[in-house]
C-alpha atoms as one frame of an Amber mdcrd trajectory, in Angstrom:
protein
   0.000   0.000   0.000   1.321   3.448  -0.902   1.759   5.482   2.248   4.066
   8.154   0.866   3.813  11.461   2.702   3.045  14.799   1.062   5.092  17.855
   1.791   4.379  18.443   5.452   5.826  20.075   8.457   4.817  21.417  11.828
   6.403  24.313  13.635   6.476  25.359  17.246   6.828  28.963  18.159   6.874
  30.652  21.514   4.544  33.572  22.096   6.220  36.791  23.099   5.709  37.430
  26.808   4.136  40.854  26.391   1.566  39.532  23.889   0.743  36.524  26.020
   0.347  38.680  29.089  -2.101  40.932  27.247  -4.284  37.920  26.463  -4.134
  36.621  30.036  -4.991  40.064  31.355  -8.041  40.147  29.124  -9.460  36.768
  30.153 -11.224  37.932  33.347 -13.191  40.571  31.445 -13.930  38.062  28.694
 -16.633  36.505  30.845 -18.104  39.886  31.737 -18.447  40.828  28.058 -18.591
  44.561  28.800 -19.683  46.347  25.592 -16.964  48.564  24.162 -17.759  52.019
  22.872 -18.468  52.058  19.136 -16.328  54.912  17.881 -18.014  56.312  14.767
 -15.554  59.113  13.982 -13.767  58.601  10.639 -10.020  57.988  10.757  -8.089
  59.199   7.733  -5.044  57.162   8.699  -6.858  53.813   8.412  -5.930  52.036
   5.194  -8.885  50.197   3.654  -8.280  47.259   1.361 -10.851  46.640  -1.374
 -13.823  44.771   0.034 -15.749  41.971  -1.622 -18.296  43.512  -4.037 -21.689
  43.920  -2.401 -23.489  41.877  -5.043 -21.354  38.877  -4.041 -22.185  39.232
  -0.344 -25.977  38.927  -0.495 -26.439  38.664   3.256 -24.232  41.599   4.241
 -25.179  45.193   4.780 -23.123  47.866   3.097 -19.968  49.039   4.823 -21.691
  52.327   5.648 -24.535  50.643   7.523 -24.739  52.207  10.967 -23.924  50.039
  13.951 -26.296  50.792  16.798 -24.357  50.814  20.054 -25.491  48.137  22.500
 -27.534  49.124  25.487 -25.758  48.888  28.807 -26.262  45.530  30.434 -24.914
  42.026  30.512 -27.320  40.322  28.095 -28.158  43.036  25.568 -25.200  42.462
  23.230 -26.716  39.236  21.868 -28.898  41.253  19.499 -25.739  42.365  17.677
 -24.861  38.798  16.673 -26.040  36.563  13.836 -28.797  34.149  14.859 -27.813
  30.836  16.371 -28.715  29.121  13.121 -25.183  30.083  12.084 -23.542  28.032
  14.843 -21.146  25.345  13.593 -23.325  22.566  15.034 -26.056  23.564  12.592
 -23.810  22.984   9.596 -25.250  19.540   8.926 -28.865  20.662   9.203 -30.938
  21.598   6.151 -31.801  25.123   7.236 -30.369  28.001   5.310 -27.590  29.619
   7.353 -27.782  33.054   5.748 -27.048  36.083   7.898 -29.767  38.737   8.290
 -30.034  41.226   5.443 -28.835  44.143   7.569 -25.939  42.508   9.402 -23.568
  45.321  10.501 -20.075  45.290   9.014 -18.668  44.930  12.539 -20.095  41.399
  12.701 -18.742  40.141   9.388 -15.541  38.153   9.797 -15.641  36.190   6.562
 -12.920  36.371   3.937 -13.186  37.782   0.438 -14.922  34.736  -0.995 -17.792
  36.461  -2.792 -20.920  34.380  -3.274 -19.321  31.549  -1.291 -19.792  33.614
   1.861 -23.443  32.586   1.543 -24.830  30.330   4.239 -22.486  31.828   6.825
 -19.486  30.698   4.835 -20.472  27.021   4.762 -20.149  27.171   0.969 -16.508
  28.311   1.143 -15.059  24.992   2.328 -13.644  26.465   5.555 -16.598  25.515
   7.742 -19.112  28.066   8.985 -17.926  31.579   9.849 -20.471  33.511  11.911
 -19.081  35.869  14.520 -16.569  33.091  15.201 -15.644  30.121  13.007 -15.174
  26.373  13.376 -11.587  26.816  12.130 -10.464  30.016  13.815  -7.996  30.892
  11.055 -10.972  31.276   8.687 -11.986  34.482  10.494 -11.012  37.859   9.006
 -10.676  40.622  11.606  -9.157  43.214   9.285 -12.361  45.299   9.505 -11.185
  46.384  12.966  -8.869  48.819  11.193 -11.957  51.004  11.163 -12.671  52.150
  14.737 -16.434  52.117  14.187 -16.301  48.331  13.899 -14.761  47.887  17.353
 -17.675  46.817  19.515 -16.178  44.211  21.836 -13.959  44.335  24.908 -11.679
  41.709  23.299 -11.181  43.633  20.055  -7.720  44.893  21.163  -6.373  41.311
  20.892  -8.312  40.523  17.710  -6.477  43.161  15.689  -2.976  44.266  16.747
  -1.419  46.422  13.968   2.346  46.039  13.621   2.968  48.740  11.003   1.574
  52.180  10.219  -0.801  51.088   7.454  -2.183  48.148   9.448  -1.444  45.664
   6.657   0.764  43.683   9.053  -1.258  42.631  12.061  -1.714  39.899  14.626
  -4.924  38.223  15.807  -5.275  36.102  18.936  -8.083  33.600  19.467  -8.956
  31.202  22.242 -11.553  28.747  23.459 -12.256  26.755  26.602 -14.765  23.915
  26.371 -16.202  21.567  28.978 -18.284  18.540  28.006 -20.153  16.335  30.469
 -21.604  12.991  29.357 -24.067  10.566  30.909 -24.339   7.152  29.226 -26.904
   4.561  30.198 -26.044   1.241  28.520 -23.482   2.953  26.308 -22.982   1.555
  22.817 -26.111  -0.616  22.987 -24.785  -1.957  26.295 -21.558  -3.248  24.739
 -19.133  -1.118  26.787 -20.084  -2.913  30.045 -19.914   0.437  31.874 -23.342
   1.305  33.264 -24.001   4.059  33.960 -20.958   5.992  32.806 -20.243   9.594
  33.771 -17.613  11.143  31.537 -16.102  14.595  31.382 -13.603  16.187  29.043
 -11.988  19.584  28.936 -10.030  21.315  26.259  -8.547  24.723  25.713  -6.749
  26.250  22.772  -4.920  29.468  21.996  -4.303  30.611  18.420  -2.181  33.338
  16.851  -2.722  34.558  13.284   0.038  36.766  11.858  -0.739  38.548   8.555
   2.351  39.809   6.725   0.576  42.007   4.207  -1.955  40.744   1.696  -0.021
  37.717   0.472   1.529  35.849   3.420   0.255  34.745   6.781   1.377  32.392
   9.546  -1.050  30.595  11.822  -0.340  28.542  14.933  -2.634  26.984  17.497
  -1.802  25.283  20.788  -4.337  22.852  22.259  -4.645  20.646  25.313  -7.348
  18.146  26.242  -8.070  16.056  29.312 -10.761  13.544  30.212 -12.016  11.793
  33.340 -15.194  10.851  35.130 -16.741   7.951  37.038 -17.020   4.476  35.549
 -15.832   5.989  32.292 -14.663   4.240  29.123 -12.998   4.870  25.780 -10.010
   7.050  26.691  -7.470   4.793  25.010  -6.200   7.196  22.358  -4.476  10.562
  22.344  -7.501  12.490  21.143  -9.177  12.318  24.566  -6.144  13.010  26.754
  -3.437  15.081  25.140  -0.983  17.441  26.761  -0.159  20.820  25.280   0.822
  20.497  21.625   0.671  22.208  18.227  -2.790  21.441  16.914  -2.207  23.637
  13.850   0.874  25.339  12.403   0.966  26.455   8.768   2.027  29.129   6.327
  -0.322  30.465   3.659   0.596  32.250   0.427  -2.265  33.962  -1.396  -2.948
  36.454  -4.116  -4.900  37.361  -7.248  -4.169  35.224 -10.305  -6.190  34.302
 -13.436  -9.057  36.509 -12.190  -9.338  34.409  -9.036  -8.390  34.610  -5.370
  -5.863  31.785  -5.027  -3.803  30.422  -2.194  -1.617  27.588  -0.952  -1.535
  26.355   2.661   1.383  24.179   3.829   1.756  22.643   7.284  -0.609  21.296
   9.956  -4.247  22.323   9.644  -7.878  21.415  10.154  -9.832  20.316   7.081
 -13.615  20.612   6.618 -14.111  20.690   2.847 -16.178  17.506   2.722 -19.841
  16.555   3.176 -20.928  16.710   6.848 -21.829  13.002   6.853 -18.179  12.219
   6.028 -16.286  14.499   8.412 -17.016  17.667  10.360 -15.787  19.838  13.204
 -15.381  16.866  15.567 -17.638  17.852  18.468 -15.905  15.119  20.479 -13.413
  13.651  21.507 -11.473  16.476  23.160  -8.999  17.037  20.309 -10.347  17.583
  16.768  -8.725  16.022  13.723  -5.708  17.849  12.338  -3.909  17.089   9.097
  -0.390  17.637   7.746   0.380  18.479   4.146  -0.549  20.885   1.397  -3.797
  22.482   0.255  -4.357  24.766  -2.758  -7.564  26.707  -3.451  -9.038  29.071
  -6.046 -12.168  31.259  -5.885 -13.709  32.728  -9.032 -17.010  34.619  -9.210
 -19.240  31.516  -9.305 -16.822  28.610  -9.055 -14.248  27.422  -6.551 -11.792
  24.515  -6.454  -9.834  22.972  -3.585  -6.972  20.452  -3.963  -5.394  18.658
  -1.007  -2.918  15.944  -0.030  -2.826  15.370   3.726  -1.790  12.874   6.390
  -3.498  12.527   9.757  -1.642  13.724  12.854  -0.427  10.899  15.081  -1.626
  11.881  18.578   0.658  10.739  21.342  -0.811   8.461  24.010   2.067   9.269
  26.395   0.445  12.584  27.432   3.800  14.333  27.011   3.885  17.995  25.852
   4.775  18.576  22.191   4.956  14.884  21.432   2.425  14.594  18.559   3.950
  13.635  15.224   3.185  13.852  11.517   1.445  10.542  10.819   1.868   8.369
   7.739  -0.621   5.556   8.399  -3.658   7.594   7.343  -3.688   9.731   4.224
  -6.456  11.739   2.521  -6.159  13.372  -0.891  -8.370  14.702  -3.658 -10.263
  17.720  -4.951 -13.505  19.499  -4.118 -15.284  21.907  -6.465 -18.401  24.010
  -6.040 -20.454  25.929  -8.598 -22.806  28.661  -7.395 -25.773  28.620  -9.749
 -27.229  32.032 -10.649 -29.436  33.236  -7.828 -33.166  33.413  -8.467 -36.441
  34.131  -6.724 -38.922  31.414  -5.859 -42.164  32.051  -3.995 -40.976  35.597
  -3.434 -37.745  34.644  -1.648 -34.176  34.943  -2.891 -32.731  31.509  -3.628
 -29.232  30.155  -3.996 -28.191  26.639  -5.018 -24.692  25.152  -4.970 -23.606
  22.188  -7.073 -20.605  20.436  -5.523 -18.539  17.693  -7.127 -15.613  16.003
  -5.451 -13.140  13.177  -5.400 -11.811  12.084  -2.007  -9.321   9.260  -1.705
  -7.999   7.848   1.534  -5.591   5.169   2.765  -5.971   3.472   6.146  -3.250
   1.192   7.487  -5.756  -0.276   9.949  -9.314  -0.734   8.717 -10.863  -4.032
   9.890 -14.023  -5.332   8.245 -16.725  -7.502   9.791 -16.664 -11.277   9.626
 -19.368 -13.794  10.528 -17.894 -13.566  14.031 -15.491 -10.853  15.074 -13.555
  -8.760  12.569 -10.920  -9.310   9.893  -7.812  -7.123  10.266  -6.432  -5.353
   7.238  -5.789  -2.111   5.387  -7.805  -0.340   2.731  -7.694   2.240  -0.016
 -10.902   4.015  -0.970 -11.563   6.211  -4.003 -14.746   8.240  -3.549 -16.206
  10.425  -6.318 -19.421  12.173  -5.355 -21.829  15.038  -5.876 -23.957  17.242
  -3.656 -26.675  19.758  -4.598 -27.733  22.010  -1.743 -29.056  25.425  -0.787
 -32.533  26.897  -0.854 -35.310  27.377  -3.407 -37.540  29.910  -1.708 -38.602
  28.475   1.655 -37.428  24.980   0.669 -33.998  24.180   2.112 -32.295  21.016
   0.995 -29.152  18.944   0.647 -29.134  16.008  -1.802 -26.077  13.928  -2.591
 -24.573  10.664  -3.675 -21.137   9.031  -3.632 -19.492   5.789  -4.731 -16.454
   4.117  -3.174 -14.046   1.892  -5.071 -10.639   0.599  -4.108  -9.514  -2.541
  -2.293  -9.160  -4.230   1.095  -5.926  -6.063   1.887  -6.190  -8.709   4.585
  -3.434  -8.442   7.215  -0.375 -10.728   7.245  -0.263 -11.035   3.432  -3.814
 -12.352   3.263  -6.015 -12.112   0.167  -6.993  -8.809  -1.433 -10.573  -8.026
  -2.374 -12.082  -5.158  -4.400 -14.440  -2.594  -2.884 -17.668  -1.336  -4.444
 -19.920   0.697  -2.140 -22.328   3.640  -2.402 -24.211   6.263  -0.405 -27.230
   8.502  -1.034 -28.072  11.308   1.379 -30.990  13.732   1.582 -32.347  16.436
   3.871 -35.315  18.570   2.830 -37.171  21.129   4.969 -39.668  23.970   4.573
 -38.790  27.147   6.439 -41.812  29.022   7.842 -39.990  32.329   8.185 -43.027
  34.311   9.385 -44.035  31.883  12.126 -42.873  32.220  15.710 -39.409  30.710
  16.028 -38.914  30.531  12.230 -39.360  26.733  12.295 -38.015  24.466   9.578
 -40.013  21.246   9.256 -38.433  18.505   7.216 -37.309  14.950   6.647 -33.959
  13.201   6.444 -33.283   9.940   4.624 -29.935   8.277   3.908 -28.524   4.966
   2.781 -24.923   3.818   3.259 -24.364   0.437   1.675 -23.238  -2.652   3.584
 -21.079  -5.655   2.804 -21.653  -9.408   2.841 -19.403 -11.446   5.117 -20.783
 -14.663   3.611 -18.907 -14.004   0.362 -15.544 -15.597  -0.305 -12.420 -13.953
   1.073 -11.639 -12.611  -2.413 -15.168 -11.416  -3.280 -16.011  -7.721  -3.505
 -16.744  -5.843  -0.285 -19.710  -3.455  -0.360 -19.606  -1.618   2.963 -19.375
   2.179   2.599 -16.840   3.716   4.991 -16.755   7.089   6.802 -13.695   6.745
   9.075 -13.192  10.425   9.968 -16.242  10.835  12.240 -19.192  12.709  10.714
 -20.913  15.612  12.410 -22.524  14.357  15.609 -25.588  16.407  14.677 -26.043
  14.808  11.277 -27.632  11.542  12.472 -26.793  10.377  15.995 -25.762  12.756
  18.804 -24.351   9.875  20.855 -22.200   8.668  17.907 -23.070   5.075  18.874
 -23.978   4.636  15.193 -21.721   5.512  12.272 -22.573   6.164   8.626 -21.838
   2.635   7.450 -24.198  -0.236   6.526 -27.111   1.953   7.497 -30.491   3.186
   6.271 -32.225   5.968   8.168 -35.383   8.014   7.710 -37.174  10.379  10.043
 -38.616  13.848  10.688 -36.593  16.814  11.854 -37.540  20.213  13.263 -35.384
  23.266  13.904 -36.684  26.184  15.934 -35.259  29.527  17.061 -37.452  30.588
  20.002 -35.352  33.708  20.690 -32.405  35.357  18.907 -29.966  33.621  21.254
 -31.558  30.167  21.616 -32.112  27.347  19.170 -33.692  23.881  19.336 -33.070
  20.955  16.982 -35.229  17.815  17.188 -34.969  14.605  15.161 -36.391  11.077
  15.261 -34.382   8.865  12.873 -35.455   5.248  12.442 -32.480   3.059  11.523
 -32.028  -0.254   9.690 -28.945  -2.122   8.539 -28.579  -1.822   4.772 -27.273
  -5.426   4.656 -28.220  -8.067   7.216 -25.010  -9.868   6.251 -22.831  -7.087
   7.628 -22.231  -5.777  11.132 -23.523  -2.708  12.889 -20.852   0.029  13.062
 -20.057   2.780  15.522 -18.587   6.065  14.267 -15.219   5.511  12.636 -14.287
   1.974  11.635 -15.345   0.033  14.749 -17.775  -2.862  14.179 -19.976  -4.134
  16.997 -19.776  -7.831  17.840 -23.583  -8.069  17.607 -24.988 -10.176  14.773
 -28.789  -9.699  14.900 -31.088 -11.475  12.438 -33.378  -8.605  11.417 -32.594
  -5.387   9.591 -34.461  -2.931  11.852 -31.948  -1.620  14.384 -33.250   1.239
  16.529 -35.278   4.435  16.821 -33.333   7.463  18.110 -35.469  10.421  19.310
 -33.082  13.263  20.121 -32.965  16.987  20.803 -30.315  19.682  21.125 -30.932
  23.018  22.859 -28.388  25.855  22.672 -28.312  29.135  24.582 -25.802  31.819
  23.707 -25.692  33.829  26.930 -23.269  36.423  25.552 -20.994  36.862  22.604
 -18.401  34.738  24.403 -20.442  32.256  26.446 -22.515  29.416  25.013 -24.283
  26.610  26.832 -26.063  23.643  25.272 -27.637  20.393  26.365 -28.275  17.393
  24.126 -30.297  14.282  24.843 -31.200  11.042  23.105 -32.876   7.765  23.910
 -31.895   4.670  21.963 -34.808   2.273  21.526 -33.095  -0.923  20.370 -35.109
  -3.313  18.210 -36.299  -6.711  19.429 -33.796  -8.511  17.182 -30.984  -6.344
  18.587 -32.027  -7.114  22.161 -32.233 -10.823  21.365 -28.671 -10.570  20.041
 -27.449  -9.039  23.310 -28.033  -5.298  22.832 -29.737  -2.928  25.257 -31.769
   0.248  24.991 -30.389   3.252  26.836 -30.142   7.004  27.284 -27.493   9.573
  26.433 -27.263  13.133  27.810 -24.547  15.700  27.163 -24.009  19.256  28.405
 -21.547  21.695  26.849 -20.084  24.973  28.099 -17.901  27.082  25.801 -15.972
  30.288  26.492 -14.632  31.888  23.320 -12.769  34.987  22.259
C-alpha cells in the first residue's frame, strides 16, 4: 500500500511574553463581556483594502450601515450577533444559514470569498464563519482597522497592527470547552460500563500573523483532558493530550487568473467535505488535524480545492509537544463548487450550490466484519461524489450521492478483495420564516451500503466507509452509530425561540442496509452483535443551545436509543445519552 507522505511540516513557536500577558490580562473581562464604545468618527489614517463587491455578499449590509451601540447591560449584546442558526453545530442541518439582510459590518468576519460567503461561509469549504468560526484561522478581523467596527472588549487582541498602514497585524483567538456525558447502557450496552459519567476539557490558543496581503502564519496550541466515574474509551491521544501544536501552517495567497488563489502548507484542520463524512469533531477532546498541502481558487461563481494530507499521530504518552506527523492515514483529492445564478422562488431569494468532489484515503488499519469478530487489514478508498444544496424559496435542501471503489488487503499477506460501495443522502425542509421561532419542518433519509461477510475472502466488499467521524448532529448525537451499513429516515424540526436560543429535534429510524454485515459505531469500529433482522433502533433526540453572551454558550443534548427486538435478542440494550456543553470563546 502506498503510504508516501506529502510535503508536510509542523512548527512550534513561543509567544512573546508581552503579547501573552495581554491575552491573560483580558481573560477575566472576557466573561463579563462589557460592551466597548463604538467609535463612529472617521479615521483618515486607516488604510482600507478593497472589500468583496456587495453583489457577491448577499447577506451583508453595506460598509456604511450604521452600527447601533449596544444598550448597557450584561445580556443586551446578543442582538448584535447573527442568529444561532449560524452556529457550527447547525452545519449539517438543512436550514439556510444566511445572515440577516442588515448585518452590521462589525459582525462580518468572513474572507473575500464572494458568493461563497453565503450560508455563513459554509459554501466556502472552511466551515461556517459567523461571529466566530469552526476553524479560527478562517476568520477575518481586518475590519477592525476602522474604529467604528470595534464593539467588543476583546477587540484589542483581535487586531494588533504592527505597522503604520495596518497591513501587518496579529490576531489572537482562544476557546475553553467543557463537556459532560451521561451514558446509560453505552454503545447498545456493549461497553459494560453502566451508567458511565464522563467529562472532558479542552482549551486552545491561536495566533494569526498577517504579513501584508499575500503571506500569513497561523499557529494553534491545544490541550485536552478527560475523566469521570465508571468511564470508558479514553485509550487514544484524542481524549487526553498534553499541550501540543494542533495547527501550524504558512499560507501564500494572491490574485491570479481573475481568481483569489492560495496555498496552505503545514498542519491544519480540514472541513471541505460533506458533513456526513467528516465535520468539526464535536468530540473527543482534540479535533482532527492534518499535515500536508492544500491549494484553493475562488472565481465569481466557481471554486476549487486540492489537497494531499496525512493525519496527525496523537501521542498516548500525554507528554507535551509529542504529537507527530502521521503516515498511516492519508487523505487526498479535490472538491469543487459551482454557485448557480441566484433566483427568486415564492418571493424569496434563492441560492443553489452544485458540488462535485473526489476524495481518496488510505488506512493502514481498517478491519471489516466477519461472521464472528472482525478481519484485520488495510484499505484504499476512491470516492467520487456530488452534492446539490441550498434553498429554493422556503425549501432548504441537501441532496447527494457518492461511490467508493478501491480494495481491502487482509493483514499478514492475506487475500486482497475489491471494494464497491455507495451512499445517497438527503435532507429537505420547509422554512416558515413568518411563524414564531422561524421553524423548519423537514425529513432526512440516507442509505450507506453494507457488505456481505458470507462471500468468499476474495469477493467484492460493499460496505461504505466514513472513518473520519461525521458531524454528531447529522444523524446520531451519541455517535453510537456511524454512517456505514445503514439506512435511516425520520422527521426533523429546527426552531429559534429567541435570537440567542435554538432547538433541533430529530427522530431517525435506523435499519442495517445489509443483514449480512455488522452494525458500526462512528469511525471503523464494528460491533460484535450479529442480529437477524434489519431494523436496528429508533433514536429520538434533541439539542438546545443558549448563547448567553458573545463569548459564552451553553447547550444540552439528549437522546434515547430504543433498540429493536432482534438487537435485544442478540445481546443489545436500549439506553439514554445526555450531554451538556459549556464554551468560552474569544
